[in-house]
Jmol script that loads the backbone (N, CA, C; Angstrom):
load data "model"
ATOM      1  N   MET A   1     116.640  90.002  95.321  1.00  0.00           N
ATOM      2  CA  MET A   1     116.988  90.828  96.459  1.00  0.00           C
ATOM      3  C   MET A   1     118.505  90.949  96.503  1.00  0.00           C
ATOM      4  N   GLY A   2     119.004  92.154  96.728  1.00  0.00           N
ATOM      5  CA  GLY A   2     120.438  92.381  96.808  1.00  0.00           C
ATOM      6  C   GLY A   2     120.999  91.989  98.157  1.00  0.00           C
ATOM      7  N   HIS A   3     122.293  92.040  98.261  1.00  0.00           N
ATOM      8  CA  HIS A   3     122.968  91.706  99.504  1.00  0.00           C
ATOM      9  C   HIS A   3     123.680  92.944 100.026  1.00  0.00           C
ATOM     10  N   ALA A   4     123.791  93.014 101.315  1.00  0.00           N
ATOM     11  CA  ALA A   4     124.501  94.122 101.947  1.00  0.00           C
ATOM     12  C   ALA A   4     125.351  93.554 103.065  1.00  0.00           C
ATOM     13  N   THR A   5     126.419  94.233 103.355  1.00  0.00           N
ATOM     14  CA  THR A   5     127.271  93.850 104.471  1.00  0.00           C
ATOM     15  C   THR A   5     127.049  94.854 105.585  1.00  0.00           C
ATOM     16  N   ILE A   6     126.781  94.345 106.779  1.00  0.00           N
ATOM     17  CA  ILE A   6     126.624  95.225 107.928  1.00  0.00           C
ATOM     18  C   ILE A   6     127.556  94.748 109.031  1.00  0.00           C
ATOM     19  N   ASN A   7     127.987  95.665 109.835  1.00  0.00           N
ATOM     20  CA  ASN A   7     128.807  95.339 110.998  1.00  0.00           C
ATOM     21  C   ASN A   7     127.977  95.598 112.238  1.00  0.00           C
ATOM     22  N   VAL A   8     127.948  94.634 113.139  1.00  0.00           N
ATOM     23  CA  VAL A   8     127.225  94.807 114.391  1.00  0.00           C
ATOM     24  C   VAL A   8     128.122  94.365 115.525  1.00  0.00           C
ATOM     25  N   TRP A   9     127.862  94.920 116.690  1.00  0.00           N
ATOM     26  CA  TRP A   9     128.591  94.532 117.885  1.00  0.00           C
ATOM     27  C   TRP A   9     127.645  93.786 118.789  1.00  0.00           C
ATOM     28  N   VAL A  10     127.991  92.548 119.105  1.00  0.00           N
ATOM     29  CA  VAL A  10     127.185  91.763 120.030  1.00  0.00           C
ATOM     30  C   VAL A  10     128.120  91.101 121.029  1.00  0.00           C
ATOM     31  N   SER A  11     127.570  90.770 122.167  1.00  0.00           N
ATOM     32  CA  SER A  11     128.368  90.083 123.167  1.00  0.00           C
ATOM     33  C   SER A  11     128.643  88.660 122.703  1.00  0.00           C
ATOM     34  N   GLY A  12     129.649  88.046 123.272  1.00  0.00           N
ATOM     35  CA  GLY A  12     129.942  86.649 122.980  1.00  0.00           C
ATOM     36  C   GLY A  12     128.765  85.760 123.342  1.00  0.00           C
ATOM     37  N   GLU A  13     128.084  86.109 124.421  1.00  0.00           N
ATOM     38  CA  GLU A  13     126.912  85.346 124.862  1.00  0.00           C
ATOM     39  C   GLU A  13     125.789  85.434 123.834  1.00  0.00           C
ATOM     40  N   ALA A  14     125.539  86.634 123.321  1.00  0.00           N
ATOM     41  CA  ALA A  14     124.482  86.804 122.318  1.00  0.00           C
ATOM     42  C   ALA A  14     124.822  86.046 121.041  1.00  0.00           C
ATOM     43  N   LYS A  15     126.086  86.096 120.638  1.00  0.00           N
ATOM     44  CA  LYS A  15     126.500  85.374 119.430  1.00  0.00           C
ATOM     45  C   LYS A  15     126.325  83.871 119.622  1.00  0.00           C
ATOM     46  N   ALA A  16     126.710  83.368 120.789  1.00  0.00           N
ATOM     47  CA  ALA A  16     126.579  81.940 121.075  1.00  0.00           C
ATOM     48  C   ALA A  16     125.102  81.520 121.049  1.00  0.00           C
ATOM     49  N   LYS A  17     124.229  82.365 121.598  1.00  0.00           N
ATOM     50  CA  LYS A  17     122.788  82.060 121.578  1.00  0.00           C
ATOM     51  C   LYS A  17     122.269  82.010 120.149  1.00  0.00           C
ATOM     52  N   ALA A  18     122.680  82.971 119.315  1.00  0.00           N
ATOM     53  CA  ALA A  18     122.230  83.003 117.925  1.00  0.00           C
ATOM     54  C   ALA A  18     122.751  81.788 117.165  1.00  0.00           C
ATOM     55  N   GLU A  19     123.995  81.419 117.412  1.00  0.00           N
ATOM     56  CA  GLU A  19     124.568  80.241 116.753  1.00  0.00           C
ATOM     57  C   GLU A  19     123.841  78.967 117.199  1.00  0.00           C
ATOM     58  N   GLY A  20     123.515  78.877 118.485  1.00  0.00           N
ATOM     59  CA  GLY A  20     122.768  77.733 118.999  1.00  0.00           C
ATOM     60  C   GLY A  20     121.390  77.645 118.374  1.00  0.00           C
ATOM     61  N   LEU A  21     120.714  78.790 118.243  1.00  0.00           N
ATOM     62  CA  LEU A  21     119.403  78.821 117.622  1.00  0.00           C
ATOM     63  C   LEU A  21     119.490  78.393 116.159  1.00  0.00           C
ATOM     64  N   ALA A  22     120.529  78.864 115.479  1.00  0.00           N
ATOM     65  CA  ALA A  22     120.714  78.482 114.075  1.00  0.00           C
ATOM     66  C   ALA A  22     120.884  76.967 113.946  1.00  0.00           C
ATOM     67  N   ARG A  23     121.723  76.385 114.798  1.00  0.00           N
ATOM     68  CA  ARG A  23     121.915  74.922 114.758  1.00  0.00           C
ATOM     69  C   ARG A  23     120.606  74.200 115.058  1.00  0.00           C
ATOM     70  N   GLU A  24     119.909  74.670 116.076  1.00  0.00           N
ATOM     71  CA  GLU A  24     118.650  74.041 116.487  1.00  0.00           C
ATOM     72  C   GLU A  24     117.611  74.059 115.364  1.00  0.00           C
ATOM     73  N   LYS A  25     117.554  75.158 114.621  1.00  0.00           N
ATOM     74  CA  LYS A  25     116.563  75.320 113.558  1.00  0.00           C
ATOM     75  C   LYS A  25     117.063  74.854 112.191  1.00  0.00           C
ATOM     76  N   GLY A  26     118.334  74.445 112.119  1.00  0.00           N
ATOM     77  CA  GLY A  26     118.890  74.004 110.841  1.00  0.00           C
ATOM     78  C   GLY A  26     119.089  75.147 109.861  1.00  0.00           C
ATOM     79  N   LEU A  27     119.393  76.329 110.387  1.00  0.00           N
ATOM     80  CA  LEU A  27     119.601  77.508 109.564  1.00  0.00           C
ATOM     81  C   LEU A  27     121.036  77.996 109.707  1.00  0.00           C
ATOM     82  N   THR A  28     121.432  78.874 108.814  1.00  0.00           N
ATOM     83  CA  THR A  28     122.744  79.504 108.960  1.00  0.00           C
ATOM     84  C   THR A  28     122.613  80.695 109.904  1.00  0.00           C
ATOM     85  N   LEU A  29     123.723  81.147 110.419  1.00  0.00           N
ATOM     86  CA  LEU A  29     123.708  82.331 111.274  1.00  0.00           C
ATOM     87  C   LEU A  29     123.185  83.532 110.491  1.00  0.00           C
ATOM     88  N   GLY A  30     123.549  83.638 109.222  1.00  0.00           N
ATOM     89  CA  GLY A  30     123.067  84.727 108.372  1.00  0.00           C
ATOM     90  C   GLY A  30     121.545  84.721 108.241  1.00  0.00           C
ATOM     91  N   GLU A  31     120.971  83.523 108.133  1.00  0.00           N
ATOM     92  CA  GLU A  31     119.516  83.429 108.031  1.00  0.00           C
ATOM     93  C   GLU A  31     118.847  83.869 109.332  1.00  0.00           C
ATOM     94  N   ILE A  32     119.446  83.512 110.460  1.00  0.00           N
ATOM     95  CA  ILE A  32     118.911  83.945 111.761  1.00  0.00           C
ATOM     96  C   ILE A  32     118.961  85.465 111.863  1.00  0.00           C
ATOM     97  N   VAL A  33     120.070  86.055 111.455  1.00  0.00           N
ATOM     98  CA  VAL A  33     120.211  87.515 111.504  1.00  0.00           C
ATOM     99  C   VAL A  33     119.188  88.166 110.575  1.00  0.00           C
ATOM    100  N   SER A  34     119.005  87.608 109.384  1.00  0.00           N
ATOM    101  CA  SER A  34     118.022  88.153 108.438  1.00  0.00           C
ATOM    102  C   SER A  34     116.621  88.121 109.029  1.00  0.00           C
ATOM    103  N   LEU A  35     116.263  87.016 109.668  1.00  0.00           N
ATOM    104  CA  LEU A  35     114.946  86.919 110.296  1.00  0.00           C
ATOM    105  C   LEU A  35     114.779  87.980 111.380  1.00  0.00           C
ATOM    106  N   ALA A  36     115.821  88.164 112.180  1.00  0.00           N
ATOM    107  CA  ALA A  36     115.754  89.171 113.250  1.00  0.00           C
ATOM    108  C   ALA A  36     115.594  90.570 112.665  1.00  0.00           C
ATOM    109  N   LEU A  37     116.339  90.870 111.607  1.00  0.00           N
ATOM    110  CA  LEU A  37     116.252  92.193 110.994  1.00  0.00           C
ATOM    111  C   LEU A  37     114.884  92.447 110.378  1.00  0.00           C
ATOM    112  N   GLU A  38     114.261  91.409 109.823  1.00  0.00           N
ATOM    113  CA  GLU A  38     112.932  91.560 109.245  1.00  0.00           C
ATOM    114  C   GLU A  38     111.901  91.926 110.301  1.00  0.00           C
ATOM    115  N   ARG A  39     112.154  91.565 111.546  1.00  0.00           N
ATOM    116  CA  ARG A  39     111.191  91.821 112.620  1.00  0.00           C
ATOM    117  C   ARG A  39     111.385  93.171 113.297  1.00  0.00           C
ATOM    118  N   LEU A  40     112.434  93.892 112.919  1.00  0.00           N
ATOM    119  CA  LEU A  40     112.659  95.206 113.507  1.00  0.00           C
ATOM    120  C   LEU A  40     111.570  96.169 113.076  1.00  0.00           C
ATOM    121  N   ASP A  41     111.171  97.002 113.993  1.00  0.00           N
ATOM    122  CA  ASP A  41     110.221  98.069 113.713  1.00  0.00           C
ATOM    123  C   ASP A  41     110.894  99.085 112.787  1.00  0.00           C
ATOM    124  N   GLU A  42     110.130  99.638 111.850  1.00  0.00           N
ATOM    125  CA  GLU A  42     110.684 100.596 110.895  1.00  0.00           C
ATOM    126  C   GLU A  42     111.327 101.790 111.603  1.00  0.00           C
ATOM    127  N   GLY A  43     110.746 102.219 112.711  1.00  0.00           N
ATOM    128  CA  GLY A  43     111.312 103.333 113.467  1.00  0.00           C
ATOM    129  C   GLY A  43     112.669 102.995 114.052  1.00  0.00           C
ATOM    130  N   GLU A  44     112.832 101.743 114.489  1.00  0.00           N
ATOM    131  CA  GLU A  44     114.122 101.316 115.028  1.00  0.00           C
ATOM    132  C   GLU A  44     115.182 101.326 113.938  1.00  0.00           C
ATOM    133  N   VAL A  45     114.812 100.847 112.761  1.00  0.00           N
ATOM    134  CA  VAL A  45     115.754 100.829 111.648  1.00  0.00           C
ATOM    135  C   VAL A  45     116.128 102.251 111.262  1.00  0.00           C
ATOM    136  N   ASP A  46     115.136 103.148 111.193  1.00  0.00           N
ATOM    137  CA  ASP A  46     115.405 104.540 110.845  1.00  0.00           C
ATOM    138  C   ASP A  46     116.339 105.187 111.861  1.00  0.00           C
ATOM    139  N   ALA A  47     116.114 104.925 113.147  1.00  0.00           N
ATOM    140  CA  ALA A  47     116.966 105.512 114.181  1.00  0.00           C
ATOM    141  C   ALA A  47     118.389 104.999 114.059  1.00  0.00           C
ATOM    142  N   THR A  48     118.539 103.715 113.816  1.00  0.00           N
ATOM    143  CA  THR A  48     119.874 103.142 113.671  1.00  0.00           C
ATOM    144  C   THR A  48     120.554 103.696 112.421  1.00  0.00           C
ATOM    145  N   ALA A  49     119.824 103.773 111.335  1.00  0.00           N
ATOM    146  CA  ALA A  49     120.389 104.326 110.096  1.00  0.00           C
ATOM    147  C   ALA A  49     120.857 105.756 110.324  1.00  0.00           C
ATOM    148  N   HIS A  50     120.077 106.534 111.064  1.00  0.00           N
ATOM    149  CA  HIS A  50     120.471 107.912 111.354  1.00  0.00           C
ATOM    150  C   HIS A  50     121.754 107.951 112.182  1.00  0.00           C
ATOM    151  N   LEU A  51     121.844 107.050 113.167  1.00  0.00           N
ATOM    152  CA  LEU A  51     123.023 107.050 114.033  1.00  0.00           C
ATOM    153  C   LEU A  51     124.315 106.786 113.269  1.00  0.00           C
ATOM    154  N   VAL A  52     124.232 106.041 112.203  1.00  0.00           N
ATOM    155  CA  VAL A  52     125.444 105.728 111.446  1.00  0.00           C
ATOM    156  C   VAL A  52     125.475 106.447 110.090  1.00  0.00           C
ATOM    157  N   SER A  53     124.631 107.467 109.928  1.00  0.00           N
ATOM    158  CA  SER A  53     124.530 108.148 108.638  1.00  0.00           C
ATOM    159  C   SER A  53     125.722 109.039 108.326  1.00  0.00           C
ATOM    160  N   SER A  54     126.481 109.389 109.318  1.00  0.00           N
ATOM    161  CA  SER A  54     127.676 110.204 109.077  1.00  0.00           C
ATOM    162  C   SER A  54     128.832 109.605 109.860  1.00  0.00           C
ATOM    163  N   SER A  55     130.024 109.919 109.419  1.00  0.00           N
ATOM    164  CA  SER A  55     131.197 109.382 110.117  1.00  0.00           C
ATOM    165  C   SER A  55     131.271 109.908 111.547  1.00  0.00           C
ATOM    166  N   THR A  56     130.816 111.140 111.782  1.00  0.00           N
ATOM    167  CA  THR A  56     130.823 111.701 113.131  1.00  0.00           C
ATOM    168  C   THR A  56     129.863 110.940 114.037  1.00  0.00           C
ATOM    169  N   ASN A  57     128.643 110.696 113.545  1.00  0.00           N
ATOM    170  CA  ASN A  57     127.665 109.934 114.331  1.00  0.00           C
ATOM    171  C   ASN A  57     128.159 108.512 114.596  1.00  0.00           C
ATOM    172  N   ALA A  58     128.704 107.866 113.562  1.00  0.00           N
ATOM    173  CA  ALA A  58     129.189 106.495 113.717  1.00  0.00           C
ATOM    174  C   ALA A  58     130.322 106.433 114.739  1.00  0.00           C
ATOM    175  N   ALA A  59     131.222 107.411 114.696  1.00  0.00           N
ATOM    176  CA  ALA A  59     132.335 107.442 115.653  1.00  0.00           C
ATOM    177  C   ALA A  59     131.815 107.628 117.072  1.00  0.00           C
ATOM    178  N   ARG A  60     130.822 108.486 117.247  1.00  0.00           N
ATOM    179  CA  ARG A  60     130.240 108.718 118.572  1.00  0.00           C
ATOM    180  C   ARG A  60     129.549 107.456 119.090  1.00  0.00           C
ATOM    181  N   LEU A  61     128.860 106.743 118.201  1.00  0.00           N
ATOM    182  CA  LEU A  61     128.203 105.501 118.588  1.00  0.00           C
ATOM    183  C   LEU A  61     129.241 104.461 119.018  1.00  0.00           C
ATOM    184  N   ARG A  62     130.337 104.342 118.267  1.00  0.00           N
ATOM    185  CA  ARG A  62     131.411 103.405 118.650  1.00  0.00           C
ATOM    186  C   ARG A  62     132.014 103.792 120.002  1.00  0.00           C
ATOM    187  N   GLU A  63     132.208 105.084 120.217  1.00  0.00           N
ATOM    188  CA  GLU A  63     132.754 105.568 121.486  1.00  0.00           C
ATOM    189  C   GLU A  63     131.811 105.243 122.646  1.00  0.00           C
ATOM    190  N   ALA A  64     130.516 105.454 122.434  1.00  0.00           N
ATOM    191  CA  ALA A  64     129.534 105.158 123.477  1.00  0.00           C
ATOM    192  C   ALA A  64     129.506 103.665 123.791  1.00  0.00           C
ATOM    193  N   PHE A  65     129.611 102.851 122.757  1.00  0.00           N
ATOM    194  CA  PHE A  65     129.610 101.403 122.966  1.00  0.00           C
ATOM    195  C   PHE A  65     130.860 100.975 123.739  1.00  0.00           C
ATOM    196  N   THR A  66     132.003 101.537 123.390  1.00  0.00           N
ATOM    197  CA  THR A  66     133.246 101.235 124.101  1.00  0.00           C
ATOM    198  C   THR A  66     133.133 101.655 125.556  1.00  0.00           C
ATOM    199  N   ASP A  67     132.569 102.834 125.801  1.00  0.00           N
ATOM    200  CA  ASP A  67     132.361 103.297 127.178  1.00  0.00           C
ATOM    201  C   ASP A  67     131.451 102.342 127.933  1.00  0.00           C
ATOM    202  N   TRP A  68     130.367 101.927 127.290  1.00  0.00           N
ATOM    203  CA  TRP A  68     129.422 101.011 127.939  1.00  0.00           C
ATOM    204  C   TRP A  68     130.114  99.704 128.314  1.00  0.00           C
ATOM    205  N   LYS A  69     130.893  99.147 127.394  1.00  0.00           N
ATOM    206  CA  LYS A  69     131.594  97.886 127.673  1.00  0.00           C
ATOM    207  C   LYS A  69     132.573  98.039 128.840  1.00  0.00           C
ATOM    208  N   ALA A  70     133.179  99.226 128.936  1.00  0.00           N
ATOM    209  CA  ALA A  70     134.168  99.476 130.001  1.00  0.00           C
ATOM    210  C   ALA A  70     133.516  99.973 131.286  1.00  0.00           C
ATOM    211  N   GLY A  71     132.201 100.205 131.268  1.00  0.00           N
ATOM    212  CA  GLY A  71     131.509 100.688 132.452  1.00  0.00           C
ATOM    213  C   GLY A  71     131.763 102.151 132.745  1.00  0.00           C
ATOM    214  N   ARG A  72     132.108 102.922 131.708  1.00  0.00           N
ATOM    215  CA  ARG A  72     132.395 104.356 131.872  1.00  0.00           C
ATOM    216  C   ARG A  72     131.211 105.198 131.406  1.00  0.00           C
ATOM    217  N   ASN A  73     131.091 106.375 131.996  1.00  0.00           N
ATOM    218  CA  ASN A  73     130.124 107.386 131.556  1.00  0.00           C
ATOM    219  C   ASN A  73     128.687 106.862 131.501  1.00  0.00           C
ATOM    220  N   LEU A  74     128.329 106.045 132.472  1.00  0.00           N
ATOM    221  CA  LEU A  74     126.973 105.507 132.523  1.00  0.00           C
ATOM    222  C   LEU A  74     126.115 106.370 133.436  1.00  0.00           C
ATOM    223  N   GLN A  75     124.856 106.547 133.051  1.00  0.00           N
ATOM    224  CA  GLN A  75     123.918 107.288 133.873  1.00  0.00           C
ATOM    225  C   GLN A  75     122.720 106.394 134.151  1.00  0.00           C
ATOM    226  N   GLU A  76     122.361 106.295 135.410  1.00  0.00           N
ATOM    227  CA  GLU A  76     121.196 105.510 135.779  1.00  0.00           C
ATOM    228  C   GLU A  76     119.985 106.425 135.786  1.00  0.00           C
ATOM    229  N   ARG A  77     118.907 105.957 135.175  1.00  0.00           N
ATOM    230  CA  ARG A  77     117.688 106.768 135.122  1.00  0.00           C
ATOM    231  C   ARG A  77     116.496 105.888 135.434  1.00  0.00           C
ATOM    232  N   GLU A  78     115.501 106.482 136.061  1.00  0.00           N
ATOM    233  CA  GLU A  78     114.269 105.774 136.344  1.00  0.00           C
ATOM    234  C   GLU A  78     113.451 105.698 135.073  1.00  0.00           C
ATOM    235  N   LEU A  79     112.952 104.510 134.775  1.00  0.00           N
ATOM    236  CA  LEU A  79     112.142 104.336 133.574  1.00  0.00           C
ATOM    237  C   LEU A  79     110.717 104.797 133.817  1.00  0.00           C
ATOM    238  N   LEU A  80     110.102 105.331 132.787  1.00  0.00           N
ATOM    239  CA  LEU A  80     108.711 105.725 132.880  1.00  0.00           C
ATOM    240  C   LEU A  80     107.841 104.485 132.743  1.00  0.00           C
ATOM    241  N   PRO A  81     106.687 104.466 133.413  1.00  0.00           N
ATOM    242  CA  PRO A  81     105.811 103.303 133.272  1.00  0.00           C
ATOM    243  C   PRO A  81     105.228 103.223 131.870  1.00  0.00           C
ATOM    244  N   ASP A  82     104.917 102.001 131.440  1.00  0.00           N
ATOM    245  CA  ASP A  82     104.251 101.799 130.139  1.00  0.00           C
ATOM    246  C   ASP A  82     102.865 102.414 130.189  1.00  0.00           C
ATOM    247  N   ASP A  83     102.340 102.768 129.041  1.00  0.00           N
ATOM    248  CA  ASP A  83     100.994 103.351 128.962  1.00  0.00           C
ATOM    249  C   ASP A  83      99.903 102.329 129.183  1.00  0.00           C
ATOM    250  N   ASP A  84     100.228 101.050 129.021  1.00  0.00           N
ATOM    251  CA  ASP A  84      99.166 100.029 129.145  1.00  0.00           C
ATOM    252  C   ASP A  84      99.022  99.472 130.516  1.00  0.00           C
TER     253      ASP A  84
END
end "model"
wireframe off; spacefill off
backbone 0.3
color backbone group
């Protein structure tokens, strides 16, 4: 299996939780991330790949993330109920 480098943005709290889980399970942080990625739904991976498939999309995603962190340009919406 080949290796790839990916960049992700996570909160300090999320990183600390992942590091704690890695220590608890005797795994590396990379192994924890690999396990999490293996559990992603194929549709989620496809959507993420599409979002970063071009420099324009990637820049827009970074801008949206920066806005979210700063509390700018947020819209509140009512969620639809689950089908089940």
